[in-house]
C-alpha positions in Angstrom: 31.0 -75.7 -38.7 31.1 -79.5 -37.7 30.6 -80.9 -34.3 34.3 -80.9 -33.6 34.8 -77.3 -34.4 31.8 -76.2 -32.4 33.3 -78.2 -29.4 36.5 -76.4 -29.9 34.8 -73.0 -29.9 32.9 -73.9 -26.8 36.2 -74.9 -25.1 37.7 -71.6 -25.6 38.7 -69.8 -22.3 37.4 -66.0 -21.7 41.1 -64.9 -22.0 41.3 -66.5 -25.5 38.0 -65.0 -26.8 39.4 -61.5 -25.8 42.7 -62.0 -27.8 40.6 -63.1 -30.8 38.5 -60.0 -30.5 41.7 -57.6 -30.3 43.0 -59.4 -33.4 39.9 -58.6 -35.4 40.0 -55.0 -34.3 43.6 -54.6 -35.3 42.9 -56.1 -38.7 40.0 -53.6 -39.3 42.1 -50.5 -38.2 45.0 -51.7 -40.5 42.6 -52.0 -43.4 41.4 -48.4 -42.7 44.9 -47.1 -42.5 45.8 -48.9 -45.9 42.9 -47.5 -47.5 43.9 -43.9 -46.4 47.4 -44.3 -47.8 46.0 -45.4 -51.1 43.5 -42.6 -51.2 46.2 -40.1 -50.3 48.3 -41.4 -53.2 45.6 -41.3 -55.7 44.2 -37.8 -54.8 47.6 -36.1 -54.0 47.6 -34.0 -57.2 43.9 -32.9 -56.6 44.4 -32.1 -52.9 47.6 -30.2 -53.5 46.2 -28.0 -56.2 45.8 -24.4 -55.3 42.1 -23.9 -56.1 41.0 -26.8 -54.2 43.3 -26.2 -51.3 41.9 -22.7 -51.1 38.3 -23.9 -51.3 39.1 -26.4 -48.3 40.8 -23.6 -46.4 37.6 -21.3 -47.0 35.2 -24.1 -45.9 37.3 -24.8 -42.7 37.6 -21.1 -42.0 33.8 -20.5 -42.4 33.1 -23.4 -40.1 35.5 -21.8 -37.6 34.0 -18.4 -38.0 30.5 -19.8 -37.7 31.4 -21.7 -34.5 33.1 -18.7 -32.9 29.9 -16.4 -34.0 27.7 -19.0 -32.4 29.7 -19.0 -29.1 30.0 -15.2 -29.1 26.6 -14.0 -30.3 24.0 -16.8 -30.3 25.0 -18.3 -26.9 25.1 -15.0 -25.0 21.7 -14.0 -26.7 20.0 -17.1 -25.6 21.5 -16.7 -22.0 20.3 -13.0 -22.1 16.8 -14.0 -23.2 16.9 -16.6 -20.3 17.9 -13.9 -17.9 15.4 -11.4 -19.2 12.6 -13.9 -18.9 13.7 -14.8 -15.4 13.9 -11.1 -14.4 10.4 -10.5 -16.0 8.9 -13.2 -14.0 10.6 -11.9 -10.8 9.3 -8.5 -11.6 5.8 -9.9 -12.3 5.8 -11.8 -9.1 7.0 -8.7 -7.2 4.2 -6.6 -8.7 1.6 -9.2 -7.4 3.1 -9.5 -4.1 2.4 -7.4 -0.9 5.9 -6.6 0.3 4.9 -6.2 4.0 3.0 -9.6 4.4 4.3 -11.7 1.6 0.7 -12.3 0.5 -0.9 -11.5 -2.8 -1.7 -7.7 -3.3 -5.0 -6.1 -4.5 -4.0 -6.5 -8.2 -3.3 -10.3 -7.6 -6.7 -10.6 -5.8 -8.6 -9.1 -8.5 -6.8 -11.3 -11.3 -7.3 -14.5 -9.1 -11.0 -13.6 -8.3 -11.8 -13.3 -12.0 -10.0 -16.6 -12.7 -11.6 -18.5 -9.8 -15.1 -17.2 -10.6 -14.7 -18.4 -14.3 -13.5 -21.9 -13.2 -16.3 -22.2 -10.6 -19.0 -21.3 -13.2 -17.4 -23.5 -15.9 -17.1 -26.6 -13.7 -20.2 -25.9 -11.5 -18.3 -26.1 -8.2 -18.6 -23.8 -5.2 -16.3 -20.9 -4.5 -16.3 -18.9 -1.2 -14.9 -15.4 -0.6 -13.9 -14.3 3.0 -13.2 -10.5 3.5 -11.5 -9.7 6.7 -11.0 -6.3 8.5 -8.7 -6.0 11.5 -10.6 -4.5 14.5 -9.4 -1.2 15.9 -6.3 -1.3 13.8 -6.2 2.4 13.7 -5.9 2.4 17.5 -2.9 0.3 17.3 -1.2 2.9 15.0 -2.3 5.8 17.2 -1.1 4.0 20.3 2.2 2.5 19.3 3.1 4.0 15.9 3.2 2.8 12.3 6.1 0.6 12.9 4.2 -1.4 15.4 1.2 -1.5 13.0 3.3 -2.9 10.3 4.6 -5.6 12.7 0.9 -6.5 13.4 0.0 -6.6 9.7 3.1 -8.8 8.8 2.3 -11.2 11.9 -1.3 -11.5 10.7 -0.1 -12.2 7.1 1.9 -15.2 8.5 -1.1 -16.4 10.4 -3.2 -16.4 7.4 -0.7 -18.2 5.4 -0.3 -21.0 8.0 -4.0 -21.3 8.7 -5.5 -21.6 5.3 -5.4 -24.9 3.3 -3.1 -25.5 0.3 -5.6 -24.6 -2.5 -6.8 -21.4 -0.7 -5.5 -18.1 -1.9 -5.0 -15.3 0.8 -4.3 -11.7 -0.1 -3.8 -8.2 1.5 -6.2 -6.0 -0.3 -5.8 -2.7 1.6 -4.3 -1.1 4.7 -5.8 -3.6 7.2 -8.1 -5.5 5.0 -7.4 -9.1 3.9 -9.2 -11.6 1.5 -9.2 -15.3 1.1 -10.5 -17.1 -1.9 -11.5 -20.7 -1.1 -12.2 -22.9 -4.2 -14.4 -26.0 -4.0 -15.8 -24.7 -0.6 -19.1 -23.7 0.4 -20.1 -21.0 2.8 -20.2 -23.3 5.8 -16.6 -24.6 5.1 -15.4 -21.0 4.7 -16.9 -20.1 8.0 -15.0 -23.1 9.7 -11.8 -21.8 8.1 -12.4 -18.2 9.2 -13.3 -19.3 12.7 -10.3 -21.3 12.9 -8.1 -18.4 11.8 -9.9 -16.1 14.4 -9.1 -18.5 17.2 -5.6 -18.7 16.2 -5.2 -14.9 16.0 -6.9 -14.4 19.5 -4.6 -16.9 21.2 -1.1 -16.3 19.8 2.2 -17.5 21.3 3.5 -15.2 24.1 6.6 -14.1 22.0 8.1 -14.7 18.5 11.1 -13.4 16.7 9.8 -9.9 16.8 9.0 -9.8 20.5 5.8 -10.1 22.5 2.6 -10.9 20.7 -0.8 -9.2 21.3 -4.1 -11.0 20.3 -5.5 -9.8 17.0 -9.1 -9.4 16.6 -10.9 -9.2 13.3 -14.4 -9.1 11.6 -15.1 -11.3 8.5 -17.9 -11.5 5.9 -18.4 -14.6 3.7 -20.3 -15.0 0.5 -20.6 -18.2 -1.8 -21.0 -18.7 -5.5 -23.2 -20.2 -6.9 -25.0 -20.5 -3.4 -26.1 -16.8 -3.2 -24.1 -15.1 -5.7 -24.0 -15.7 -9.5 -21.2 -13.2 -10.6 -17.8 -11.9 -9.4 -19.3 -8.4 -8.6 -22.2 -10.0 -6.6 -19.8 -12.3 -4.8 -17.7 -9.3 -3.6 -20.7 -7.1 -2.8 -22.2 -9.8 -0.7 -19.1 -10.6 1.2 -18.7 -6.9 1.7 -22.3 -6.5 3.0 -21.7 -9.5 5.4 -18.4 -7.8 6.7 -20.3 -4.6 7.2 -22.9 -6.6 9.4 -20.0 -8.2 11.4 -18.6 -4.7 12.3 -21.8 -3.3 13.0 -22.8 -5.9 15.6 -19.5 -5.7 17.3 -16.1 -7.2 16.9 -14.6 -10.5 16.6 -17.3 -11.9 14.5 -17.7 -13.9 11.4 -20.9 -13.5 9.4 -22.2 -15.5 6.4 -24.2 -13.5 3.8 -28.0 -14.2 4.3 -30.3 -13.3 1.5 -33.2 -13.2 4.0 -31.3 -10.4 6.0 -29.8 -8.6 3.0 -31.5 -5.2 3.7 -30.0 -5.1 7.2 -26.6 -6.3 5.9 -26.4 -3.5 3.3 -24.6 -0.2 4.1 -27.8 1.5 3.0 -28.7 1.5 6.7 -25.5 3.6 7.3 -27.4 6.8 6.6 -29.7 6.3 9.7 -26.8 5.3 11.8 -24.9 8.3 10.7 -27.7 10.6 11.4 -28.0 9.1 14.9 -24.1 9.6 15.5 -24.4 13.1 14.4 -27.5 13.9 16.5 -26.3 12.3 19.5 -22.8 13.8 19.3 -21.1 10.3 19.4 -17.9 11.8 18.2 -15.0 13.1 20.2 -12.1 15.2 19.2 -8.4 14.6 19.5 -5.5 17.0 18.9 -2.0 16.4 17.5 0.7 19.2 17.8 2.3 20.7 14.6 5.9 21.7 15.5 8.6 23.8 14.2 11.3 21.3 13.5 14.4 23.1 14.5 13.2 24.7 17.7 10.6 22.1 18.5 8.1 24.9 19.1 4.5 24.1 19.0 2.9 26.3 16.3 -0.5 24.6 16.0 -2.8 21.7 16.4 -4.6 19.4 14.0 -8.0 18.4 15.1 -8.9 14.8 14.5 -12.2 12.9 15.0 -12.8 9.6 16.8 -16.2 7.7 17.0 -17.4 6.7 20.6 -19.8 4.1 21.8 -22.5 3.4 21.1 -21.7 4.6 17.7 -21.7 1.5 15.4 -18.4 2.7 13.7 -15.2 1.2 15.4 -12.8 3.7 13.7 -12.7 7.0 11.5 -12.0 4.9 8.4 -15.3 3.0 8.6 -17.1 6.1 9.7 -16.2 8.2 6.6 -16.5 5.3 4.2 -20.0 4.8 5.3 -20.7 8.6 5.0 -19.4 8.5 1.4 -21.5 5.4 0.5 -24.7 6.8 2.0 -24.3 10.3 0.8 -23.8 11.9 4.2 -20.3 13.1 3.8 -21.1 16.8 3.9 -23.2 16.6 7.1 -20.4 14.5 8.8 -17.6 16.9 7.7 -19.4 19.9 9.1 -20.4 18.0 12.3 -16.7 17.2 12.7 -15.6 20.7 12.4 -18.1 21.7 15.0 -16.9 19.1 17.4 -13.3 19.9 17.0 -13.7 23.7 17.2 -16.0 23.3 20.3 -13.3 21.1 22.0 -10.6 23.8 21.2 -11.8 26.5 23.4 -8.9 25.8 25.7 -6.4 26.1 22.9 -3.6 28.5 23.5 -4.6 31.7 21.5 -1.4 31.8 19.7 -1.7 28.4 18.0 -3.6 27.8 14.9 -6.1 24.9 14.5 -6.4 22.7 11.3 -9.4 20.5 10.4 -10.0 18.2 7.6 -12.5 18.6 4.8 -13.2 16.7 1.6 -13.3 18.8 -1.6 -16.8 17.1 -2.3 -18.0 19.0 0.9 -16.3 22.2 -0.2 -18.3 21.9 -3.7 -21.5 21.2 -2.0 -24.2 23.9 -2.0 -24.7 23.8 1.8 -21.0 24.6 2.3 -19.6 28.1 2.2 -17.9 30.9 4.1 -21.1 31.6 5.9 -21.5 27.9 7.2 -17.8 28.0 8.6 -18.1 31.4 10.1 -21.3 30.5 11.8 -19.7 27.5 13.4 -16.7 29.6 14.6 -19.0 32.3 16.1 -21.0 29.8 18.1 -17.7 28.9 19.9 -15.9 32.2 19.8 -13.1 30.9 17.8 -11.2 33.5 15.5 -11.4 32.7 11.7 -7.7 33.6 11.2 -6.7 30.8 13.6 -8.4 28.1 11.4 -6.8 26.1 8.8 -9.0 23.9 6.4 -7.1 20.9 5.2 -8.4 19.6 1.9 -8.1 15.8 1.2 -8.6 14.3 -2.1 -11.0 11.4 -1.3 -12.9 12.4 -4.6 -11.7 14.3 -7.5 -12.8 18.0 -7.9 -15.4 18.3 -10.5 -15.7 22.0 -10.5 -12.4 23.7 -9.6 -13.7 27.1 -10.4 -16.5 26.8 -7.9 -14.0 25.5 -5.2 -11.6 28.3 -6.0 -14.3 30.9 -5.4 -15.4 29.4 -2.2 -11.9 29.3 -0.9 -11.4 32.7 -1.9 -14.5 33.8 0.1 -13.1 32.0 3.2 -9.6 33.4 2.9 -11.1 36.9 2.8 -12.6 36.0 6.2 -9.1 35.0 7.4 -9.4 31.3 7.0 -6.3 29.5 5.6 -6.1 26.3 3.6 -3.8 23.4 3.4 -3.1 20.6 0.9 -3.2 17.2 2.8 -1.5 14.0 1.9 0.6 15.5 -1.1 2.8 12.7 -2.7 0.5 9.8 -1.9 0.4 8.8 -5.6 -1.7 11.3 -7.5 -3.3 12.4 -4.2 -2.8 16.0 -3.5 -1.0 16.8 -6.8 -4.2 17.6 -8.7 -5.1 20.0 -5.8 -1.7 21.7 -5.9 -2.2 22.3 -9.7 -5.7 23.7 -9.4 -5.9 25.6 -6.2 -3.6 28.0 -4.0 -2.8 26.8 -0.6 -1.2 28.4 2.5 0.2 25.0 3.6 1.3 21.8 1.9 1.3 18.7 4.0 3.8 15.8 2.8 2.3 12.4 3.1 3.5 10.3 5.9 4.6 7.4 3.3 7.1 9.9 1.8 8.3 11.2 5.2 8.8 7.6 6.6 10.9 6.6 3.5 12.7 9.9 3.1 15.8 8.8 5.2 16.3 5.6 3.2 15.0 6.4 -0.3 16.5 8.9 -2.7 13.3 8.9 -4.8 11.2 9.8 -1.9 13.6 12.6 -0.9 13.5 13.9 -4.4 9.6 14.2 -4.2 9.8 16.0 -0.9 12.5 18.3 -2.4 10.3 19.0 -5.3 7.3 19.8 -3.0 9.6 22.1 -1.0 10.6 23.9 -4.1 7.1 24.3 -5.3 6.0 25.6 -1.9 8.7 28.1 -1.8 7.6 29.6 -5.2 3.9 29.9 -4.1 4.8 31.0 -0.4 3.3 28.0 1.2 4.5 26.4 4.5 5.6 22.8 4.2 4.6 20.3 6.9 6.0 16.7 7.2 3.4 14.1 8.5 4.0 10.9 10.3 7.4 11.8 11.8 8.3 8.8 14.2 12.2 8.8 14.4 14.9 11.5 14.8 16.7 10.7 11.6 13.5 11.7 9.7 13.6 15.1 11.5 17.1 15.5 10.3 16.3 14.4 6.8 13.2 16.8 6.4 15.0 19.8 7.8 18.0 19.1 5.5 15.4 19.1 2.6 13.8 22.5 3.7 10.8 21.2 5.5 10.1 23.7 8.3 7.2 22.0 10.3 6.2 18.5 11.2 3.9 16.3 13.1 4.0 12.7 14.2 4.2 10.5 17.2 7.8 11.5 17.9 6.6 15.0 18.3 3.3 14.4 20.0 0.4 11.8 19.9 -3.3 12.6 19.3 -5.1 13.4 22.6 -7.8 15.5 24.1 -7.2 19.0 25.3 -7.6 19.2 29.1 -6.6 22.8 29.2 -4.4 25.3 27.3 -1.9 23.4 25.0 0.9 25.1 26.6 0.7 22.7 29.4 0.8 19.6 27.1 3.6 19.9 24.5 4.7 16.8 22.5 7.5 14.7 23.8 10.1 16.6 21.8 8.2 19.9 21.5 8.1 23.1 23.6 5.7 25.9 23.7 6.8 29.2 21.8 6.8 32.7 22.9 3.6 34.4 21.9 4.2 37.0 19.3 2.3 40.2 20.1 0.2 41.6 17.3 2.3 44.7 17.4 5.4 42.7 16.4 3.7 41.3 13.2 4.9 43.1 10.0 3.4 43.3 6.6 0.0 41.9 5.6 -1.4 38.7 4.2 0.7 35.7 4.0 3.8 37.4 5.5 1.9 38.6 8.5 0.4 35.1 8.8 3.7 33.4 8.6 5.2 35.6 11.3 2.1 35.2 13.5 2.7 31.4 13.7 6.4 31.8 14.4 7.9 31.3 11.0 10.3 33.7 9.1 8.7 36.0 6.7 11.0 35.1 3.9 
């Protein structure tokens, strides 16, 4: 292009350039259309032939069917897989979450503890574990009911979530037990976090969405890896020992594990403390009424135990846990029976008295009908008014021996109850191996029976089983009137719980202290009892014979 042509091109206006581009596109499209016409003319005979036309149709149909199949089958399958994966992850998250507090549960804690310990050892960084136990939480349940206890646990869960740092992992690992894993943190740093949490719990806002707030006191034990521990098991045991030391010296305490004081921190010293509790009588009885649900008549009392100062145990849970760990469970159980029976001398003579024993105690050589009868004789308490509740803290290793001992006690007039039936596998093994006069339905089933069909079905099956064996069914943990209605509708005749009466000392005959919804029953003279054995016993406590 010469200089004049270049000058003309540069002189074109923008509108002229767009016109030229449109002309070029029109020429290209025209050429394509012409080529299509030529191709149609040249290939008309081939395209219109039947075999090729059928082949083309088949190809097009296959493409259509494949597209439809993809849309109808593959796409929904992919969507279903995504939904299934999402549901799986939701279920997994739910399985690792404590529903009450929103924190990780015991399973999540165990998995995260293993992962954190492995990471700390691999990268040689510190890891601290804080174990927390709420102080006197049992007293909260006894004073205000399990619903109030649940609110306290939920509120403490929220406090923990907001007080810890972003990398820290809090968990609820038991009833009133919590744990916090603090990666890249030594014991002193963990102590600062725990003290800050304690200060926050002791000075809560006056009210929140759930109502007024009470201070929450707790004890905490801390251990560090690799500072004093070198394994997952050692880290946990050291934190647990420090927690034990914190509870032993009092409440509202945070203790860091100290190897120099390890013997004093270990629960091995619990044996001497328990011996002192038993020898000095640092136990007091409390009694909760057992009521006939339809008439609200008080038929009996369950005797409970509370440690008292200066006992180093703040609640029955820690008391019995220390007894099991130190091998003093039998001595403690028998001491509790003696304390409860001694305190029941003012009990209405027409009411029965139930006390708790562990199957391990019943299996022990020092336990037998003679031991029980000796306790009853010392306090003038009739054997036919005593009911022994067997709890399943440990499995029964020799059912035949236990069965023989129970039969000897029953021959003397003592009756037996299976306690906490329906709490997972607890109690179910007892029912399958031994014969009982009473079956106590676990409070978790009772409290869910009004809203859960599965819980109601379990209660109904227990009632059916008891009916076949002639046992009396008792619902535990009743706190609301609708639970009474639900249980009576399922065939449960007796019950106990805060709605019917709270645990309390016996200042005099129980006839003067019925539960808030309970009344005393008319004593049934011995001359009115009919039959023998179980039938007579059922009538003696005010229940129908059939």
